N, C-alpha and C positions, 0 to 999 in steps of 0.2 A: 312281462312274458308275452311272446308272440302269440297271435291267434292260431297259427299253424300248430302250436304245441298241442292244443287240445285235439286237433285232428290226428296228430301222431299217436297220442295216447289212445284215441278211439280205435285207430288201426291196430295198435298193439293188443288191445283187448279182443278185437275181432279175430286176430290171428290166433291168440291163445285159446279162444273158444273153439276155433276151427280145429286146432290140434287135439284138444281134449274130446271133442265130439266125433271126430272122424272115425275113431275106432268102432263106433256103433253102426257105421254105414257099410253095407255089403256091396262088393263089386265082383264082377265076373272074372276078371283077368288077374294073373299073378304078378307080384312085384318083380321087376328086373333085379337080378341079384348083382351084388358088387363083389369085387375081389380087390383086396388091398395089397396083394402080392404082385407088384408091378415090375415090368421090364424097363431098365434104364439103358440108354444108348450113349448119352452125352458124356458121362463121367470118364469112360475109358475108350470111347469111340467104337466099342463093341457091345453087343447085347449081353446084359447080365441082369439077373434078378437083383432087385434093390438090396436085399440082405447080403448079396455077394459083392456089393460095390464099396470100396474102402474110402468113402467120403460121405459127408452129410448131404442128403438128397431129398427132393420133393417132386412128386409127379401129380400134376393137375390134369385130370382127364376131361374129355368132352362131356361125359355124364356128370362129373362133378361141377363143371362150369354151369350146366343147366340146373343142377340141384341147389347150388348156392346163389344162383341169380346173378352171376357175373355178367356185366354188359360190355366189358372191354378187357383186353389183356392187362392193362394197367390196373384195373379193378381186381383181377384175379391175383396179381402179384402182390398188391398192397396188403392182402389179408393172408400172406404166407409168412410163417415164423422166420424171423431173422432178416426180413426184407422191409425196407421203408420206402415209401413213394414220396417224391417231391414234385409238386406241380404248380403251374401258374394259372390254370383254369380247372375247375372241377371236371372230373371224368377221365381225361387222358393226358392232361398236364401241360400242353404247349400253348404259348401265346406269342406267335411269331418266332423271333430268334431267342426268346426266353423259353428254353426247352425243358420240359419235364423229364424226369428219369426215375429209375428205381436203383437203390443201392443196397448192397449186402453187408451186414455186420458193421454199419456205421461209416463205411468208407465211400464218400462221394467220388464219382468218376473213377470207379474201380470195379465196375461190373460190365462184362461183355455180354451182349445179347446176340444170339444167333437165330437165323431163320432157316430151318431145315439144315442146320449145321454150318451155314455161311454167315459171317459177321455182318451186322447191319449198323453198328455204331458209326456216328458221324460227328467229327469234331469232339471226340471223347464223351458224347452224350448218347444214351441208349434209349431214346424215345421209341415207344411201341405204338404211337398214335396212328401209324399207317397200316396196321394189321387188323383186319376185321375179325371179331371174335367168332363169327359164324364159320370162318375158314379154318379154325384151330381144331386139330385132333387131340393134341395134348401139349402140355408145357412141362419141360423138365428143368429143375433148378438144382445146380450142383454148387455147394458152398465151399469156400476155401480156395487156396491158390490153384489155378488151372492154366497158368501161363505155359507150362511145358507142352501141352497139347494144343493150346489155342492162342498163345502169344500175348501181345500187349493188351492191356485193359482187363485181363482176367485175374485181377488181384484179389478181389473179394469173392468172386465166383462167376459162374456162367449160367445164363438162362437160354435154353434152346426151345424155340417155339416151332412145333412140328405141325404142318398144315395137313388137311385131309387129302386123301389119295383117290384118284379115279377108280371106277370099278362098280360102283353101286348106281343103278339107274333110278333117278329120282328127279322130280321137278317140284318147286315150291314157290309160294307167294306169301309174304309176311308183311303185316301192317302193325305199326307201333303208334300209340297215342299216350300223352301224359301231360302233366301240368307245366313241364319245362322242355319237353321233347316230343317230336313226332317224326315219323319216317316210314320207309318201306324198303323191302328187299325182294328181289326175284333171283332164283337160282335154278340151274339145271346141271345134271351130271349123267354120265353114261359110262360105257366100258373104257373109253379113252380120255375123257375130259371131265373137268369141273369148271363151271362158269357162274359167277354171281355178281350182281350189282346192287348197291344199296345207296340210299340218300337219306340223310338225317337233318332235321331242322331243330335248332336249339333256341329256345326262347330267352329273351332278356330277363335278368333278375337283378334285384337290388338288395344289398345287405343293409339291414337297419342299424348295425353297429358300426362304429368308427374305429379304424385300425390305429395303431400307435403313431403312425406317420402323420395323423391328423386329417386324413382324407376319407371321405365316404366313397366306396367303390361301386361302380355301376357296370355290371357285366352285360355287354351287348349281345344281340342275337348273332348266330352264325350258322352256316350250312356246311355239310361234309358229304362228299361223294367217295365211295369205295368200289373199285373193280378188282376182282380176283379171278385168275384163270390158271388152271393146271392141266397140262396135256401130256399124255404118255406118248412120246415119239416112237418108242420101241420098247422091248422088254426091259432094257436097262437104263434108258434115257428118259428123263422127265423135265419138262420146261414149265417153270412157275413164273407168273407175272402178277404184280400188284400195283395199282395206281390209286393214290389218294389225293383229293383236292379239297382244301378247307378254305372257306372265305369267312374271315373273322373281322367284324367291325370294331373289335378291340374293347378298350376300357375308357371310362371317363372319370377323372378325378375332380373333386369339388370340395373346397374347404367347408366346414360345418356352417360358418356364417355366410357362405355364398360369395365371399370376397374374391375368390380366384376364378378366372375364366375356365370353363370346361375345355379340356384338350382331348381329342379323340384320336384313336389309332385304328388303322385298318391293315389287315394282312391277307395276302393270297399265298397260300402255302401248298406247294405241289411236291409229291413224293412218288418215286418209282423204285420198285425192287424187282430185278430180273435175275433168275438163277437157272442154270442148266445143271441138272444133277445126274450123276452116273453111279449106278450101284450094281456091280456084278457079284452076286452072292456066291456063285461057284468059285470064282477066283479070289474072293474076299478083297476086292479092289473097289474103292470109292473115290469119287472126285466131285468137286463143284466149282463152277465158274459163275461169279455173281457180280452184279452191278447195282449199286445203290445211289440214288440221286435225290437231292432236295433243293428246291428253289423257293426262296422267300422274297416277296415284294411287299414292303411296308411303307406306310405314309402316316404323317401326323397332321391333324387339321385343327383349325380354330372353329368356333361355333358357326361362323359365317361361311364355312366351307373352304377358306383359304388354306392352302398347303403350307405348313410351316417348314417342313423338311422331309426328305426321304432319307432317313438315317442310313449311313453306309453299313452299319452292323445289322440292320434289318432288311437289307437288300443284297442277298448273297446267293451263291450257287455252291453246293458242296457235292462231291461224289467220291465213291470208293470203288475200286475194282479189285476183286480178290479171287485167287485161284488156289485150291488145295487138292492134293492127291495123296491118298494113304492106302497102305496095303497091310493086311494082317497075315503073318506067316506062322504056320504051325510047324514047330521044330520037333515036338514029340507030344505024347498024350498029356504031358505036364508042363510044357513050355511053349509059349507063343510070343511073337515079337511084332509090334506095330511100328512101321516106319512111314514117314510122310514129309512132304515139302509144301511150303506155303509161300506165295508171292502176293504182295499187297501194294496198292497205290492209293494215296489220299490226295484230294484236291480241294482247294478253297479259293474263292475269288469274290471280291465285291463288285457288283454289277456296274457301279458307277466308274470304276477304275480297274478294268480287267488287266491292265499292264502290270498290276501288282499281284496277279495270281501266283499262288504258291502250291507246290506239290511235294510229296514225300514218298519215297519208295523203300520197301523193305523186303527181305528174303530170309527164310528160315528153314531149317531142317530139324525134325524131331524124331525121337526114338523112345519106345517104351517096351520093357521086357516084363512079361508076366510069368511067374514061376510058381507052380503048385508043388509043395514038398510032400504033402499027403492030402487026405480028404478034408483036413481041417485048416491047415496053414498055407497061406500064399503071400507073395510079395509082388509089387510093381516097382520097377526102377526106371525112371524116365530122365531124359536130358533134352534140352533144346539149345541150338545155336542160332541166334537171331541177329541179323545184320541190318542196320538202318543206314541208308545212304545219306551223305551230306547233301543238303539242298540249298546251301548258301546262307541259311539262317540257323537251323538246327544242325549241329555237327554230327558226324558219323558216330554210330555206337555199335559196339560188338558186345552182345549180352549172352551169357551162358547160364542156363537155368537148370538146376537139378530138382528131382522130386523122388521121395521114397514113401511108399504106402505098404502097409501090412494089413492082413485080414486073418482073423482066427475065428472059425465057426465052432461055437459051443455045441450047437446041434443044427439040424436042417433049417430051422427058422430063426436062429439067434447068432449074431456075430459081434465081434469086437474089432475095431479098426483103429489104425494110427495113420495120419496123413501129414507129411511135412514137405513143404515146397517153397521155392523162391519164385517171386513174380515181379513184373515191372510194367510201367506204362510210360509212353512218350508224352510230352506236353501237347496240348491241343495245337493243331497246326495253325490256327488263327492267332496264336500269341504274338506273331509277327505284327499283326495289324494294330495292336495296342501299344507297340513298342517302336523302336527305331526300325524302319523298313529297309535299311541297307546294312550290310555287314552282319556279323554274328554276335555283336556286343550285347544284345539283349536276349540271347538264347538261354533256354532253361535246361536243367538236368532232368533226366527221367526220374520218376518216383519208383522206388524199388524196395523190396524187403521180403521177410519170411512170415509164413503162417504155420502154426503148429496146432494140431487138433487131434482129439481122440473121442471115440464115441461107441455107443452100444445100440444095436438094432434088434428088435424082435418083431417079425412080420409073419402073419398068417393070412389066410383068405378073409378073415373076419376081424382082425385086430392088428394094429401097428403101433409100436412104442419105439421112440427114438430119443436118445439123450446124447448131446455133444458138448464138449468143453474145448474152447479154443483160445489162442492168444496170437495177436498180430503185431508185428513191428515193421514199420515202413520209414524210410528216409526220404527227405526232400518232397514232402507232400505238397500237392498243388493247391493254390488258393487264388482268389481274385481280390486285389487290394487297390485302393486309389493311390495315385501318385503322392497326394498330400499326406496320406497315412504313412507312406514309406519314407517321406522326407526326400523324395527324388524330384528333380526338376524335369518336367515333361519336355518332349520335343517342341519346337516352335509351333504355335498355333493349336496346341493340344490343351484341353481343359484339365486343370489339376485334379478335378473330381472324376476323371476318366479312370475306369478300372483296368488294371493290367494283371496278367497271370504271373504269379511268382512261386518260388519254392519256399515253403515254410520249413520248419524243422521236422522233428520226428512225429510220426503218427503211431499211436498204440491203442490196442483194444483187447480186453480180456473179457470173456463172457461164457454163459452157459445157455443152451437151448433145449427145450423139452417139447415133444409132440406126442399126442395120443389120439388115435382114431379107432372107433369101434362100431361094428355092425351088430345090432341086437335083433335076433330073429329075422323075420321076413319084412319088417316094416320100419324099424328105427335105425338111425345112425347118428352118432355125435362125435365131435372132435374138440380137443383142447390143445392149446399151445401157449408157451411162455418163453420169453427171452429176458435175460438180464445181461447187460454189457456196460462197459465204461470207455466209450470212444473219446480219445483226447488227442489234441495236436498241440505242438509247441509253437507258439507265436510270440516272437520277440522275447524268448526266454520264459514265457508263461504258458502253462498248460490250459487249454480251453476246450470245453465240451463241444463235440461235433454233431451229435444227433441224440435221439432219445435213449435213455438208459433202460426203460421198461417197455415191454410189448406183451400184449395178451390177446389171444384170439379164442373164440368159442363158437360152436355152432351145433344145431340139432336139425335133423331132417326126418320127417315122417312121410312114408309112402304107403299107399294102399291102392293097388290096381291103377286106377285112372287119376288119382289125386296125389299130389305131393305138396307138403308145406315145410318150409325151412326158415330158420332164424339164425342170424350171424351177428356176433359182437366183435368189435375191433377196438383196441385201446392202446394208446401211446402215452407214456407217463415220464415225468422228469425230463422234459425236452430241453434242447439247447437254447441259447439266447436269441432273441429276435434281433434283427439288424437295424431297426429304427428306434428313435427315441432313447431315453435313458435305458441302460442295460436291464433287461428283465427276461425271464424265461417265457417261452411260448406256452400258451395254454395247452393242457392235455387234450388229446383227441379221444372222443368216444363216439363211435358209429354203431348204431343198431339198425340192421337191414333185415328185410324179410322177402321171401318169394313164395308164391302159390302157383303151382303148375296143375293144369287139368287137361288130360288127353282123352276126349270122349271116344275116339277110335283111332285107327292107325293113320288116318289122313288129316286129323285136326288136332291142333294144340292151342291152348290159351294160357298165358302167363301174366301174372300180376307181380310186378317188382315194387317194393316199398323201401325207400332210402332215407337215412337220417331220421328215423322215427322219433328220436328225442328232440329233433329240431335244434340242434346245437350249432353255435358259431365255431366251427372247427377251422383253425388256421392251417392252410395247406403248404405254407413255406415260411421262411424266416422274414419275408416282407409282410407277413400276416394277411395275405389275401385269404378270403374266406371261401369255404366250400358252399355248395347249395344248401338252402334250408330243406325242410321235409319236402320230398318229391316222390312221384310215382310214375310208372309206365304200365300200360296194359297192351299186350301184343297178342296177335292172332296169326297162326301159320296154317296154311293149307297145302298138303302134299299130294301130288298126283303123278 
């Protein structure tokens, strides 16, 4: 047993004692009240109360981010029912071109992430590592097929990260220190702008256990810089910009007996997200023009500093340009129509050989009719026509997607909905680089299929209950396989152990999700959530498990005036097989975290975050890389 375990248990006892004793402490100020009856924009592209949305939804507010101690968007999503996170480093998931992501209902590469309504997925990955949590106003999660309104990649669901808006005059300085992380942030906001800059330093840590590949892993130190700016150009126009730069000295692998030379990797990872947003509330007209770019420069070293290679797959530039415009038309007091057009360009190139750069263009039109038949019953009927242009490798595709949603309100706070839709996703644009780079003989089919779900919601200001049952059926699921696994002779000069993207057979998943959130009086709030699912894919005629079958979340929060104490538990059980060694299931994940907030006055805040209190070796991917052991951060923020 590690020595840190005793520290974790000590901290757990300390927190428990604080929770039990705090009720005896008198404070002068009142608790900030919560409302669980949230407004959701993403599901229908129009504002609706959550109980009136015919889909499974979650809203993570800025206040909830603080209360639960989330330190990144990745962290907040990981502890949301029905979502699983896949990462290569603890925290936010990326390690060079090995990109972390989140996926909904067991379908990898089937979740679209939006930033203020504009897609930010690159190369079919939805990494959120470039989004500072301090810039987030709320996160909306909509599960189920959403391709009619949002196009490719919205098969399992859509996550919309909505950033803060200018208007509040405030300046702040924040400092963070911990056993594995330290950093600072400065921010300023006014009537027309928000500006913030942060820098974080992550300390090296070593895992004491050996993964099944036979290597001891050594996570090196890295730094991360974040710049966020939002400017109100006029009443209807807003310009947002984010820049992230991560310098990661990579990982070192070493055999237990020391027989293998250490090999180090370094990455310089730059991301830019720019969006011009237009919102005319009077005319109900919205548009966004966005540009997302990522550049990765990677190298591999021997212990003496000699550069072994600068791998082509680790030295890349990716970008997307997306334009969307939509308008909400009121036909009568019971009928509205949403119409829209989207244009998108994807680009991928390897820095060492830019003559092989490849792009892909697509154009789509969508339509959604909302009809209220009376005060209780309503329907949404949607359709999308999506055209993908031939780029010389992936052929042209004409895709037509229908969706039907119904909602029946049992009373003002209770509803029953049905959501049926078809969705699709194009193969990753870099699939060309691991196959023949000429002609279309290596092109893949899109993965596409249907999702059927029904659910009940009961939501008031102080309680929220949600139950959803779903089933998914997808054809031509994407996967990465080695040439020698497929029995295919690789092109000349290509290693047979090289992975290429292929179409597997069918993907299917049937499951049930339950969530309950409750505010008790002025001081207490707790939440419970559970998922059971059976995500399977057919590989060479055999069904294989794709992700965890069981998920459980639980949390409790105590607030009294200036003090807040929270505890959160996250569990993943009956996980899929690991990718190394003889076939065996991944170990279950159990994460117990806690947060203590203290605000002595309106200008000062102190927060203690405690992670992995049980000090478990949690495997964060199928390669069995491990999460951090017990760790903590203490932060202080001064506002003026």
